[in-house]
BAMI-157476 format. One record per atom (N, C-alpha, C, CB): atom name; residue number from 1; x, y, z; residue in three letters. Coordinates in steps of 0.2 Angstrom, whole numbers, plus 5000, padded with zeros to 4 digits. Glycine has a CB too. Layout:
CA, NUM, X, Y, Z, ALA
...
# end
This chain:
N, 1, 5305, 5418, 5567, MET
CA, 1, 5311, 5420, 5564, MET
C, 1, 5314, 5414, 5561, MET
CB, 1, 5316, 5422, 5569, MET
N, 2, 5315, 5413, 5556, ASP
CA, 2, 5318, 5406, 5553, ASP
C, 2, 5326, 5406, 5552, ASP
CB, 2, 5315, 5405, 5546, ASP
N, 3, 5330, 5401, 5551, VAL
CA, 3, 5337, 5401, 5552, VAL
C, 3, 5338, 5401, 5546, VAL
CB, 3, 5340, 5395, 5556, VAL
N, 4, 5335, 5401, 5540, GLU
CA, 4, 5339, 5402, 5534, GLU
C, 4, 5341, 5408, 5533, GLU
CB, 4, 5335, 5400, 5528, GLU
N, 5, 5338, 5413, 5537, SER
CA, 5, 5342, 5420, 5534, SER
C, 5, 5348, 5420, 5538, SER
CB, 5, 5337, 5428, 5537, SER
N, 6, 5350, 5417, 5544, ILE
CA, 6, 5355, 5416, 5546, ILE
C, 6, 5361, 5412, 5543, ILE
CB, 6, 5354, 5414, 5551, ILE
N, 7, 5358, 5407, 5542, ILE
CA, 7, 5362, 5402, 5535, ILE
C, 7, 5366, 5407, 5530, ILE
CB, 7, 5355, 5398, 5530, ILE
N, 8, 5361, 5409, 5528, ALA
CA, 8, 5363, 5414, 5521, ALA
C, 8, 5368, 5420, 5523, ALA
CB, 8, 5355, 5418, 5518, ALA
N, 9, 5365, 5422, 5528, THR
CA, 9, 5372, 5427, 5531, THR
C, 9, 5379, 5424, 5534, THR
CB, 9, 5371, 5432, 5537, THR
N, 10, 5378, 5418, 5535, LEU
CA, 10, 5384, 5415, 5536, LEU
C, 10, 5387, 5412, 5530, LEU
CB, 10, 5384, 5410, 5540, LEU
N, 11, 5385, 5411, 5526, GLU
CA, 11, 5387, 5408, 5519, GLU
C, 11, 5390, 5415, 5516, GLU
CB, 11, 5380, 5406, 5514, GLU
N, 12, 5388, 5420, 5516, GLN
CA, 12, 5390, 5427, 5514, GLN
C, 12, 5397, 5429, 5517, GLN
CB, 12, 5385, 5433, 5515, GLN
N, 13, 5397, 5427, 5524, GLN
CA, 13, 5403, 5427, 5528, GLN
C, 13, 5410, 5424, 5526, GLN
CB, 13, 5402, 5426, 5533, GLN
N, 14, 5407, 5418, 5525, ALA
CA, 14, 5411, 5413, 5524, ALA
C, 14, 5414, 5415, 5517, ALA
CB, 14, 5407, 5406, 5524, ALA
N, 15, 5410, 5416, 5511, ASP
CA, 15, 5413, 5419, 5506, ASP
C, 15, 5419, 5424, 5506, ASP
CB, 15, 5408, 5421, 5503, ASP
N, 16, 5417, 5431, 5510, VAL
CA, 16, 5421, 5435, 5512, VAL
C, 16, 5427, 5433, 5517, VAL
CB, 16, 5417, 5439, 5516, VAL
N, 17, 5427, 5429, 5521, TYR
CA, 17, 5433, 5427, 5523, TYR
C, 17, 5438, 5423, 5518, TYR
CB, 17, 5432, 5423, 5529, TYR
N, 18, 5435, 5419, 5513, GLU
CA, 18, 5439, 5416, 5509, GLU
C, 18, 5443, 5422, 5505, GLU
CB, 18, 5434, 5412, 5506, GLU
N, 19, 5440, 5428, 5503, GLN
CA, 19, 5442, 5431, 5498, GLN
C, 19, 5446, 5436, 5503, GLN
CB, 19, 5436, 5434, 5494, GLN
N, 20, 5446, 5438, 5508, LEU
CA, 20, 5452, 5440, 5513, LEU
C, 20, 5457, 5435, 5516, LEU
CB, 20, 5450, 5442, 5520, LEU
N, 21, 5455, 5430, 5515, LEU
CA, 21, 5462, 5424, 5514, LEU
C, 21, 5465, 5425, 5508, LEU
CB, 21, 5459, 5417, 5513, LEU
N, 22, 5463, 5426, 5504, ALA
CA, 22, 5467, 5425, 5496, ALA
C, 22, 5470, 5432, 5496, ALA
CB, 22, 5461, 5425, 5488, ALA
N, 23, 5466, 5438, 5499, LEU
CA, 23, 5471, 5444, 5497, LEU
C, 23, 5477, 5444, 5503, LEU
CB, 23, 5466, 5453, 5498, LEU
N, 24, 5476, 5440, 5508, ALA
CA, 24, 5482, 5440, 5514, ALA
C, 24, 5488, 5435, 5512, ALA
CB, 24, 5478, 5437, 5522, ALA
N, 25, 5485, 5431, 5507, LYS
CA, 25, 5491, 5427, 5503, LYS
C, 25, 5495, 5431, 5499, LYS
CB, 25, 5490, 5421, 5499, LYS
N, 26, 5490, 5436, 5496, GLU
CA, 26, 5494, 5439, 5489, GLU
C, 26, 5498, 5445, 5491, GLU
CB, 26, 5491, 5442, 5484, GLU
N, 27, 5496, 5446, 5497, LYS
CA, 27, 5500, 5452, 5500, LYS
C, 27, 5508, 5450, 5502, LYS
CB, 27, 5497, 5455, 5506, LYS
N, 28, 5509, 5445, 5503, THR
CA, 28, 5515, 5441, 5506, THR
C, 28, 5521, 5442, 5500, THR
CB, 28, 5512, 5432, 5507, THR
N, 29, 5520, 5440, 5495, PRO
CA, 29, 5525, 5441, 5490, PRO
C, 29, 5526, 5449, 5489, PRO
CB, 29, 5524, 5437, 5484, PRO
N, 30, 5522, 5452, 5489, TYR
CA, 30, 5521, 5460, 5489, TYR
C, 30, 5528, 5463, 5494, TYR
CB, 30, 5512, 5463, 5492, TYR
N, 31, 5524, 5460, 5501, LEU
CA, 31, 5528, 5461, 5505, LEU
C, 31, 5536, 5461, 5505, LEU
CB, 31, 5526, 5458, 5509, LEU
N, 32, 5538, 5454, 5503, VAL
CA, 32, 5544, 5451, 5503, VAL
C, 32, 5548, 5455, 5497, VAL
CB, 32, 5544, 5443, 5502, VAL
N, 33, 5546, 5457, 5492, ARG
CA, 33, 5549, 5461, 5485, ARG
C, 33, 5548, 5469, 5487, ARG
CB, 33, 5543, 5460, 5477, ARG
N, 34, 5546, 5471, 5492, ASN
CA, 34, 5544, 5478, 5493, ASN
C, 34, 5541, 5481, 5487, ASN
CB, 34, 5550, 5482, 5495, ASN
N, 35, 5536, 5478, 5484, GLN
CA, 35, 5531, 5481, 5480, GLN
C, 35, 5526, 5485, 5483, GLN
CB, 35, 5528, 5476, 5477, GLN
N, 36, 5527, 5491, 5484, VAL
CA, 36, 5521, 5495, 5486, VAL
C, 36, 5516, 5496, 5483, VAL
CB, 36, 5523, 5502, 5487, VAL
N, 37, 5516, 5498, 5478, ASP
CA, 37, 5511, 5500, 5474, ASP
C, 37, 5506, 5495, 5474, ASP
CB, 37, 5513, 5502, 5469, ASP
N, 38, 5508, 5487, 5472, ALA
CA, 38, 5503, 5482, 5471, ALA
C, 38, 5500, 5480, 5478, ALA
CB, 38, 5506, 5475, 5467, ALA
N, 39, 5505, 5481, 5483, LEU
CA, 39, 5504, 5481, 5491, LEU
C, 39, 5497, 5486, 5492, LEU
CB, 39, 5511, 5485, 5495, LEU
N, 40, 5498, 5490, 5491, ASN
CA, 40, 5492, 5496, 5492, ASN
C, 40, 5486, 5495, 5488, ASN
CB, 40, 5495, 5503, 5490, ASN
N, 41, 5485, 5492, 5482, GLU
CA, 41, 5479, 5489, 5481, GLU
C, 41, 5477, 5483, 5482, GLU
CB, 41, 5478, 5490, 5477, GLU
N, 42, 5480, 5479, 5484, VAL
CA, 42, 5478, 5474, 5489, VAL
C, 42, 5475, 5475, 5497, VAL
CB, 42, 5483, 5470, 5490, VAL
N, 43, 5478, 5481, 5497, ILE
CA, 43, 5475, 5484, 5505, ILE
C, 43, 5468, 5488, 5504, ILE
CB, 43, 5480, 5491, 5508, ILE
N, 44, 5469, 5492, 5497, GLN
CA, 44, 5462, 5494, 5495, GLN
C, 44, 5456, 5489, 5495, GLN
CB, 44, 5463, 5498, 5488, GLN
N, 45, 5457, 5484, 5492, LYS
CA, 45, 5452, 5478, 5491, LYS
C, 45, 5450, 5476, 5499, LYS
CB, 45, 5456, 5472, 5487, LYS
N, 46, 5455, 5474, 5503, GLU
CA, 46, 5455, 5472, 5510, GLU
C, 46, 5453, 5476, 5513, GLU
CB, 46, 5461, 5471, 5513, GLU
N, 47, 5451, 5481, 5512, ARG
CA, 47, 5448, 5488, 5518, ARG
C, 47, 5441, 5487, 5515, ARG
CB, 47, 5451, 5499, 5516, ARG
N, 48, 5439, 5485, 5509, LYS
CA, 48, 5432, 5487, 5507, LYS
C, 48, 5428, 5480, 5510, LYS
CB, 48, 5431, 5489, 5498, LYS
N, 49, 5432, 5473, 5510, LEU
CA, 49, 5429, 5467, 5512, LEU
C, 49, 5430, 5467, 5519, LEU
CB, 49, 5432, 5462, 5508, LEU
N, 50, 5434, 5470, 5524, LEU
CA, 50, 5434, 5470, 5530, LEU
C, 50, 5428, 5475, 5533, LEU
CB, 50, 5441, 5472, 5533, LEU
N, 51, 5425, 5481, 5528, LYS
CA, 51, 5419, 5483, 5530, LYS
C, 51, 5413, 5479, 5527, LYS
CB, 51, 5420, 5489, 5526, LYS
N, 52, 5413, 5475, 5524, THR
CA, 52, 5407, 5471, 5522, THR
C, 52, 5407, 5465, 5527, THR
CB, 52, 5408, 5467, 5515, THR
N, 53, 5413, 5462, 5530, ALA
CA, 53, 5414, 5457, 5534, ALA
C, 53, 5409, 5460, 5542, ALA
CB, 53, 5423, 5456, 5535, ALA
N, 54, 5411, 5467, 5543, GLU
CA, 54, 5409, 5469, 5548, GLU
C, 54, 5400, 5470, 5549, GLU
CB, 54, 5412, 5474, 5550, GLU
N, 55, 5399, 5473, 5542, GLU
CA, 55, 5392, 5474, 5542, GLU
C, 55, 5389, 5466, 5542, GLU
CB, 55, 5390, 5479, 5534, GLU
N, 56, 5392, 5461, 5539, LEU
CA, 56, 5389, 5455, 5539, LEU
C, 56, 5388, 5452, 5546, LEU
CB, 56, 5392, 5450, 5535, LEU
N, 57, 5395, 5454, 5551, GLU
CA, 57, 5394, 5450, 5557, GLU
C, 57, 5388, 5454, 5563, GLU
CB, 57, 5402, 5449, 5561, GLU
N, 58, 5387, 5461, 5559, GLN
CA, 58, 5381, 5465, 5564, GLN
C, 58, 5375, 5462, 5562, GLN
CB, 58, 5380, 5474, 5562, GLN
N, 59, 5375, 5460, 5556, GLN
CA, 59, 5368, 5456, 5554, GLN
C, 59, 5367, 5450, 5556, GLN
CB, 59, 5368, 5455, 5549, GLN
N, 60, 5372, 5447, 5556, ARG
CA, 60, 5372, 5439, 5559, ARG
C, 60, 5370, 5441, 5567, ARG
CB, 60, 5381, 5436, 5559, ARG
N, 61, 5373, 5445, 5570, MET
CA, 61, 5372, 5446, 5578, MET
C, 61, 5363, 5447, 5578, MET
CB, 61, 5377, 5453, 5583, MET
N, 62, 5362, 5452, 5574, ARG
CA, 62, 5355, 5455, 5574, ARG
C, 62, 5350, 5449, 5574, ARG
CB, 62, 5353, 5460, 5567, ARG
N, 63, 5351, 5446, 5568, LEU
CA, 63, 5348, 5439, 5566, LEU
C, 63, 5347, 5435, 5572, LEU
CB, 63, 5353, 5434, 5561, LEU
N, 64, 5353, 5433, 5574, SER
CA, 64, 5354, 5429, 5580, SER
C, 64, 5351, 5430, 5587, SER
CB, 64, 5360, 5429, 5581, SER
N, 65, 5351, 5436, 5588, GLY
CA, 65, 5346, 5439, 5593, GLY
C, 65, 5339, 5439, 5592, GLY
CB, 65, 5347, 5443, 5594, GLY
N, 66, 5336, 5441, 5586, GLN
CA, 66, 5329, 5439, 5585, GLN
C, 66, 5327, 5432, 5585, GLN
CB, 66, 5327, 5442, 5579, GLN
N, 67, 5332, 5428, 5583, TYR
CA, 67, 5330, 5421, 5582, TYR
C, 67, 5330, 5419, 5590, TYR
CB, 67, 5336, 5416, 5577, TYR
N, 68, 5334, 5420, 5596, PHE
CA, 68, 5334, 5417, 5601, PHE
C, 68, 5329, 5421, 5603, PHE
CB, 68, 5339, 5417, 5605, PHE
N, 69, 5326, 5427, 5603, THR
CA, 69, 5320, 5430, 5607, THR
C, 69, 5313, 5427, 5606, THR
CB, 69, 5319, 5437, 5605, THR
N, 70, 5314, 5425, 5598, SER
CA, 70, 5308, 5420, 5596, SER
C, 70, 5306, 5414, 5600, SER
CB, 70, 5309, 5417, 5589, SER
N, 71, 5313, 5411, 5602, LEU
CA, 71, 5312, 5404, 5606, LEU
C, 71, 5311, 5406, 5613, LEU
CB, 71, 5319, 5400, 5605, LEU
N, 72, 5311, 5413, 5615, GLY
CA, 72, 5310, 5415, 5622, GLY
C, 72, 5316, 5414, 5625, GLY
CB, 72, 5304, 5412, 5625, GLY
N, 73, 5321, 5415, 5623, ILE
CA, 73, 5327, 5415, 5626, ILE
C, 73, 5330, 5422, 5626, ILE
CB, 73, 5331, 5411, 5621, ILE
N, 74, 5328, 5426, 5632, LEU
CA, 74, 5331, 5435, 5632, LEU
C, 74, 5338, 5435, 5634, LEU
CB, 74, 5326, 5439, 5638, LEU
N, 75, 5339, 5432, 5635, ARG
CA, 75, 5347, 5433, 5638, ARG
C, 75, 5352, 5431, 5633, ARG
CB, 75, 5348, 5429, 5645, ARG
N, 76, 5351, 5430, 5628, TYR
CA, 76, 5356, 5429, 5624, TYR
C, 76, 5360, 5434, 5621, TYR
CB, 76, 5353, 5427, 5620, TYR
N, 77, 5365, 5433, 5623, LYS
CA, 77, 5372, 5437, 5622, LYS
C, 77, 5379, 5436, 5620, LYS
CB, 77, 5373, 5439, 5628, LYS
N, 78, 5379, 5429, 5618, GLY
CA, 78, 5386, 5425, 5614, GLY
C, 78, 5387, 5427, 5608, GLY
CB, 78, 5384, 5418, 5612, GLY
N, 79, 5381, 5426, 5603, GLY
CA, 79, 5382, 5426, 5596, GLY
C, 79, 5387, 5420, 5593, GLY
CB, 79, 5386, 5432, 5594, GLY
N, 80, 5387, 5416, 5597, LYS
CA, 80, 5391, 5409, 5596, LYS
C, 80, 5386, 5405, 5591, LYS
CB, 80, 5393, 5404, 5604, LYS
N, 81, 5390, 5403, 5586, ILE
CA, 81, 5385, 5398, 5580, ILE
C, 81, 5385, 5391, 5585, ILE
CB, 81, 5390, 5397, 5570, ILE
N, 82, 5389, 5390, 5589, SER
CA, 82, 5388, 5383, 5592, SER
C, 82, 5382, 5384, 5598, SER
CB, 82, 5395, 5379, 5595, SER
N, 83, 5380, 5389, 5600, GLU
CA, 83, 5375, 5390, 5602, GLU
C, 83, 5367, 5388, 5599, GLU
CB, 83, 5377, 5396, 5604, GLU
N, 84, 5368, 5392, 5593, MET
CA, 84, 5362, 5390, 5590, MET
C, 84, 5362, 5383, 5587, MET
CB, 84, 5359, 5395, 5584, MET
N, 85, 5367, 5379, 5585, ILE
CA, 85, 5368, 5374, 5583, ILE
C, 85, 5364, 5369, 5587, ILE
CB, 85, 5374, 5372, 5582, ILE
N, 86, 5364, 5370, 5595, ARG
CA, 86, 5362, 5366, 5600, ARG
C, 86, 5353, 5369, 5601, ARG
CB, 86, 5367, 5367, 5608, ARG
N, 87, 5350, 5372, 5599, THR
CA, 87, 5342, 5373, 5598, THR
C, 87, 5340, 5373, 5591, THR
CB, 87, 5340, 5380, 5602, THR
N, 88, 5343, 5372, 5585, VAL
CA, 88, 5340, 5371, 5580, VAL
C, 88, 5338, 5364, 5580, VAL
CB, 88, 5344, 5373, 5573, VAL
N, 89, 5331, 5364, 5577, THR
CA, 89, 5328, 5356, 5577, THR
C, 89, 5329, 5353, 5571, THR
CB, 89, 5322, 5356, 5580, THR
N, 90, 5328, 5357, 5565, SER
CA, 90, 5329, 5355, 5558, SER
C, 90, 5335, 5350, 5558, SER
CB, 90, 5329, 5361, 5554, SER
N, 91, 5336, 5344, 5554, PRO
CA, 91, 5343, 5341, 5555, PRO
C, 91, 5346, 5344, 5548, PRO
CB, 91, 5343, 5332, 5555, PRO
N, 92, 5343, 5346, 5544, GLN
CA, 92, 5346, 5350, 5538, GLN
C, 92, 5349, 5357, 5539, GLN
CB, 92, 5342, 5351, 5533, GLN
N, 93, 5347, 5360, 5544, ASP
CA, 93, 5348, 5366, 5547, ASP
C, 93, 5355, 5365, 5551, ASP
CB, 93, 5342, 5369, 5552, ASP
N, 94, 5353, 5361, 5555, LYS
CA, 94, 5359, 5358, 5561, LYS
C, 94, 5365, 5357, 5555, LYS
CB, 94, 5356, 5348, 5567, LYS
N, 95, 5363, 5353, 5551, LYS
CA, 95, 5371, 5350, 5547, LYS
C, 95, 5373, 5357, 5544, LYS
CB, 95, 5369, 5342, 5539, LYS
N, 96, 5370, 5360, 5542, ARG
CA, 96, 5373, 5366, 5537, ARG
C, 96, 5376, 5371, 5542, ARG
CB, 96, 5366, 5371, 5532, ARG
N, 97, 5373, 5373, 5548, LEU
CA, 97, 5375, 5376, 5552, LEU
C, 97, 5382, 5373, 5555, LEU
CB, 97, 5370, 5378, 5556, LEU
N, 98, 5384, 5367, 5556, THR
CA, 98, 5390, 5363, 5559, THR
C, 98, 5395, 5366, 5553, THR
CB, 98, 5388, 5354, 5559, THR
N, 99, 5393, 5363, 5547, GLU
CA, 99, 5396, 5364, 5542, GLU
C, 99, 5400, 5373, 5542, GLU
CB, 99, 5391, 5362, 5537, GLU
N, 100, 5396, 5376, 5540, LEU
CA, 100, 5397, 5384, 5541, LEU
C, 100, 5403, 5385, 5547, LEU
CB, 100, 5390, 5389, 5543, LEU
N, 101, 5400, 5382, 5553, HIS
CA, 101, 5404, 5383, 5559, HIS
C, 101, 5412, 5381, 5558, HIS
CB, 101, 5401, 5378, 5566, HIS
N, 102, 5412, 5374, 5554, ALA
CA, 102, 5418, 5372, 5553, ALA
C, 102, 5422, 5377, 5550, ALA
CB, 102, 5418, 5366, 5549, ALA
N, 103, 5419, 5378, 5543, SER
CA, 103, 5421, 5381, 5537, SER
C, 103, 5425, 5389, 5540, SER
CB, 103, 5415, 5382, 5532, SER
N, 104, 5420, 5392, 5545, LEU
CA, 104, 5422, 5399, 5547, LEU
C, 104, 5428, 5399, 5552, LEU
CB, 104, 5416, 5402, 5550, LEU
N, 105, 5429, 5393, 5555, SER
CA, 105, 5432, 5393, 5559, SER
C, 105, 5440, 5391, 5557, SER
CB, 105, 5429, 5389, 5564, SER
N, 106, 5441, 5386, 5552, ILE
CA, 106, 5446, 5386, 5548, ILE
C, 106, 5449, 5392, 5544, ILE
CB, 106, 5443, 5382, 5544, ILE
N, 107, 5443, 5395, 5541, SER
CA, 107, 5446, 5400, 5536, SER
C, 107, 5449, 5407, 5541, SER
CB, 107, 5438, 5404, 5531, SER
N, 108, 5446, 5408, 5547, LEU
CA, 108, 5449, 5412, 5552, LEU
C, 108, 5455, 5411, 5556, LEU
CB, 108, 5445, 5413, 5555, LEU
N, 109, 5456, 5404, 5556, ASP
CA, 109, 5463, 5400, 5559, ASP
C, 109, 5468, 5404, 5554, ASP
CB, 109, 5464, 5391, 5558, ASP
N, 110, 5467, 5401, 5548, GLN
CA, 110, 5471, 5403, 5541, GLN
C, 110, 5471, 5408, 5540, GLN
CB, 110, 5470, 5401, 5536, GLN
N, 111, 5466, 5414, 5540, LEU
CA, 111, 5468, 5420, 5540, LEU
C, 111, 5471, 5424, 5546, LEU
CB, 111, 5462, 5424, 5538, LEU
N, 112, 5473, 5422, 5553, GLN
CA, 112, 5475, 5422, 5556, GLN
C, 112, 5482, 5423, 5555, GLN
CB, 112, 5473, 5419, 5559, GLN
N, 113, 5485, 5416, 5554, LYS
CA, 113, 5492, 5414, 5553, LYS
C, 113, 5495, 5417, 5547, LYS
CB, 113, 5493, 5407, 5554, LYS
N, 114, 5491, 5418, 5541, VAL
CA, 114, 5494, 5423, 5536, VAL
C, 114, 5495, 5429, 5538, VAL
CB, 114, 5489, 5424, 5530, VAL
N, 115, 5491, 5433, 5542, ASN
CA, 115, 5492, 5439, 5545, ASN
C, 115, 5497, 5440, 5549, ASN
CB, 115, 5486, 5441, 5548, ASN
N, 116, 5499, 5433, 5553, GLN
CA, 116, 5504, 5436, 5557, GLN
C, 116, 5510, 5435, 5554, GLN
CB, 116, 5504, 5433, 5564, GLN
N, 117, 5511, 5431, 5549, LEU
CA, 117, 5517, 5430, 5545, LEU
C, 117, 5519, 5438, 5541, LEU
CB, 117, 5516, 5423, 5539, LEU
N, 118, 5513, 5440, 5538, ASN
CA, 118, 5513, 5446, 5535, ASN
C, 118, 5515, 5452, 5541, ASN
CB, 118, 5506, 5448, 5530, ASN
N, 119, 5513, 5452, 5547, GLN
CA, 119, 5514, 5456, 5551, GLN
C, 119, 5523, 5454, 5553, GLN
CB, 119, 5507, 5455, 5556, GLN
N, 120, 5525, 5449, 5554, GLN
CA, 120, 5532, 5449, 5555, GLN
C, 120, 5536, 5451, 5549, GLN
CB, 120, 5533, 5442, 5557, GLN
N, 121, 5534, 5450, 5541, LEU
CA, 121, 5538, 5453, 5538, LEU
C, 121, 5538, 5460, 5537, LEU
CB, 121, 5537, 5451, 5533, LEU
N, 122, 5532, 5465, 5541, VAL
CA, 122, 5532, 5470, 5541, VAL
C, 122, 5537, 5472, 5545, VAL
CB, 122, 5526, 5472, 5542, VAL
N, 123, 5538, 5470, 5552, GLU
CA, 123, 5542, 5473, 5557, GLU
C, 123, 5548, 5471, 5554, GLU
CB, 123, 5540, 5470, 5563, GLU
N, 124, 5551, 5465, 5550, GLN
CA, 124, 5556, 5464, 5550, GLN
C, 124, 5559, 5469, 5544, GLN
CB, 124, 5556, 5458, 5549, GLN
N, 125, 5555, 5472, 5539, SER
CA, 125, 5557, 5477, 5535, SER
C, 125, 5559, 5484, 5539, SER
CB, 125, 5550, 5478, 5530, SER
N, 126, 5553, 5485, 5543, LEU
CA, 126, 5556, 5490, 5549, LEU
C, 126, 5563, 5490, 5550, LEU
CB, 126, 5554, 5490, 5555, LEU
N, 127, 5564, 5485, 5554, LYS
CA, 127, 5571, 5484, 5557, LYS
C, 127, 5576, 5485, 5551, LYS
CB, 127, 5571, 5476, 5561, LYS
N, 128, 5575, 5483, 5547, PHE
CA, 128, 5581, 5483, 5541, PHE
C, 128, 5582, 5490, 5540, PHE
CB, 128, 5579, 5480, 5533, PHE
N, 129, 5576, 5493, 5539, ILE
CA, 129, 5574, 5500, 5537, ILE
C, 129, 5578, 5506, 5542, ILE
CB, 129, 5565, 5501, 5539, ILE
N, 130, 5577, 5503, 5548, ASN
CA, 130, 5581, 5505, 5554, ASN
C, 130, 5589, 5505, 5554, ASN
CB, 130, 5580, 5501, 5560, ASN
N, 131, 5590, 5499, 5552, TYR
CA, 131, 5597, 5498, 5554, TYR
C, 131, 5601, 5501, 5548, TYR
CB, 131, 5600, 5490, 5557, TYR
N, 132, 5597, 5501, 5541, SER
CA, 132, 5601, 5505, 5537, SER
C, 132, 5602, 5512, 5538, SER
CB, 132, 5598, 5504, 5532, SER
N, 133, 5597, 5516, 5541, VAL
CA, 133, 5596, 5522, 5543, VAL
C, 133, 5601, 5524, 5547, VAL
CB, 133, 5590, 5523, 5546, VAL
N, 134, 5601, 5520, 5553, ASP
CA, 134, 5608, 5520, 5558, ASP
C, 134, 5615, 5519, 5554, ASP
CB, 134, 5608, 5514, 5563, ASP
N, 135, 5614, 5515, 5551, LEU
CA, 135, 5621, 5517, 5546, LEU
C, 135, 5624, 5521, 5544, LEU
CB, 135, 5620, 5516, 5541, LEU
N, 136, 5619, 5526, 5540, LEU
CA, 136, 5621, 5531, 5536, LEU
C, 136, 5620, 5538, 5540, LEU
CB, 136, 5616, 5531, 5531, LEU
N, 137, 5618, 5537, 5545, VAL
CA, 137, 5618, 5545, 5550, VAL
C, 137, 5623, 5544, 5556, VAL
CB, 137, 5609, 5546, 5555, VAL
N, 138, 5625, 5549, 5560, GLU
CA, 138, 5630, 5548, 5565, GLU
C, 138, 5626, 5546, 5570, GLU
CB, 138, 5633, 5553, 5567, GLU
N, 139, 5628, 5541, 5574, ASP
CA, 139, 5627, 5538, 5580, ASP
C, 139, 5630, 5541, 5586, ASP
CB, 139, 5629, 5532, 5579, ASP
N, 140, 5627, 5547, 5589, PRO
CA, 140, 5629, 5551, 5595, PRO
C, 140, 5632, 5549, 5600, PRO
CB, 140, 5625, 5554, 5597, PRO
N, 141, 5630, 5540, 5601, ASN
CA, 141, 5634, 5536, 5606, ASN
C, 141, 5641, 5533, 5604, ASN
CB, 141, 5629, 5532, 5607, ASN
N, 142, 5642, 5533, 5598, GLY
CA, 142, 5648, 5531, 5594, GLY
C, 142, 5654, 5533, 5598, GLY
CB, 142, 5648, 5534, 5587, GLY
N, 143, 5659, 5530, 5597, ASP
CA, 143, 5666, 5531, 5599, ASP
C, 143, 5668, 5535, 5606, ASP
CB, 143, 5668, 5534, 5593, ASP
N, 144, 5666, 5532, 5610, MET
CA, 144, 5663, 5534, 5617, MET
C, 144, 5669, 5531, 5621, MET
CB, 144, 5655, 5530, 5619, MET
N, 145, 5675, 5529, 5619, THR
CA, 145, 5681, 5528, 5622, THR
C, 145, 5685, 5535, 5623, THR
CB, 145, 5684, 5523, 5619, THR
N, 146, 5689, 5534, 5629, TYR
CA, 146, 5692, 5540, 5632, TYR
C, 146, 5698, 5540, 5626, TYR
CB, 146, 5696, 5539, 5641, TYR
N, 147, 5699, 5546, 5626, GLN
CA, 147, 5705, 5547, 5622, GLN
C, 147, 5708, 5555, 5623, GLN
CB, 147, 5703, 5546, 5614, GLN
N, 148, 5715, 5556, 5625, HIS
CA, 148, 5718, 5561, 5627, HIS
C, 148, 5717, 5567, 5623, HIS
CB, 148, 5723, 5560, 5628, HIS
N, 149, 5715, 5573, 5625, PRO
CA, 149, 5714, 5579, 5621, PRO
C, 149, 5719, 5581, 5615, PRO
CB, 149, 5714, 5585, 5627, PRO
N, 150, 5725, 5580, 5618, LEU
CA, 150, 5731, 5582, 5614, LEU
C, 150, 5733, 5577, 5609, LEU
CB, 150, 5738, 5585, 5618, LEU
N, 151, 5731, 5572, 5609, SER
CA, 151, 5732, 5566, 5604, SER
C, 151, 5730, 5567, 5598, SER
CB, 151, 5730, 5560, 5606, SER
N, 152, 5732, 5565, 5592, PRO
CA, 152, 5732, 5567, 5586, PRO
C, 152, 5724, 5563, 5586, PRO
CB, 152, 5738, 5564, 5581, PRO
N, 153, 5719, 5566, 5581, GLY
CA, 153, 5712, 5564, 5579, GLY
C, 153, 5707, 5564, 5585, GLY
CB, 153, 5713, 5557, 5575, GLY
N, 154, 5709, 5568, 5589, TYR
CA, 154, 5704, 5570, 5596, TYR
C, 154, 5700, 5575, 5592, TYR
CB, 154, 5708, 5575, 5604, TYR
N, 155, 5692, 5572, 5593, GLY
CA, 155, 5688, 5577, 5592, GLY
C, 155, 5685, 5575, 5585, GLY
CB, 155, 5693, 5584, 5592, GLY
N, 156, 5688, 5570, 5580, ASN
CA, 156, 5686, 5570, 5573, ASN
C, 156, 5684, 5562, 5574, ASN
CB, 156, 5692, 5572, 5567, ASN
N, 157, 5678, 5562, 5576, ALA
CA, 157, 5674, 5556, 5577, ALA
C, 157, 5672, 5554, 5569, ALA
CB, 157, 5667, 5557, 5582, ALA
N, 158, 5671, 5548, 5568, ARG
CA, 158, 5670, 5545, 5562, ARG
C, 158, 5661, 5547, 5561, ARG
CB, 158, 5673, 5535, 5563, ARG
N, 159, 5660, 5550, 5557, THR
CA, 159, 5652, 5551, 5555, THR
C, 159, 5650, 5547, 5548, THR
CB, 159, 5650, 5558, 5555, THR
N, 160, 5643, 5545, 5549, GLY
CA, 160, 5641, 5543, 5545, GLY
C, 160, 5640, 5546, 5538, GLY
CB, 160, 5637, 5540, 5547, GLY
N, 161, 5636, 5544, 5534, LEU
CA, 161, 5635, 5546, 5527, LEU
C, 161, 5633, 5552, 5526, LEU
CB, 161, 5632, 5543, 5524, LEU
N, 162, 5628, 5553, 5531, PHE
CA, 162, 5625, 5558, 5533, PHE
C, 162, 5624, 5561, 5540, PHE
CB, 162, 5620, 5558, 5531, PHE
N, 163, 5624, 5568, 5541, THR
CA, 163, 5625, 5569, 5548, THR
C, 163, 5616, 5572, 5549, THR
CB, 163, 5632, 5576, 5549, THR
N, 164, 5616, 5572, 5557, THR
CA, 164, 5608, 5575, 5558, THR
C, 164, 5609, 5582, 5559, THR
CB, 164, 5605, 5572, 5565, THR
N, 165, 5615, 5584, 5559, ARG
CA, 165, 5614, 5592, 5558, ARG
C, 165, 5612, 5596, 5553, ARG
CB, 165, 5619, 5595, 5560, ARG
N, 166, 5608, 5603, 5553, GLY
CA, 166, 5605, 5604, 5549, GLY
C, 166, 5607, 5612, 5545, GLY
CB, 166, 5599, 5603, 5551, GLY
# end
């Protein structure tokens, strides 16, 4: 088993992660501006790339397993590129694996940060929607102060723009 097929798979993975990072960055302004149609288009592209990324990861794991088996290492379960770097003897392969390892680590770290930002934007949007809905519908817990039954205005609690009664 040669390392070249693993390196080729890692290069494909690096390309897919770069594309995913670009799409994640593209989503951010759509989330801020509430452009749902554009956001849905990006999400569809993202789903296809995620499927490709999953397939490539399975391929990499399978090839890595075959590589370690060919070396006589039967208990290989990690899938870590760093483990492979330690076992490769070719300086060119070792260098390329090291570069790909660094590139993938950076891409995945950046992707995680952009996705966390996008998640926060979605959560803020949901909080704003919930707040807006609360302003429009009657709050069943509102006006819970004591009022004498014979005083004027008793029972006429302020209601929101809409009521929940159907």
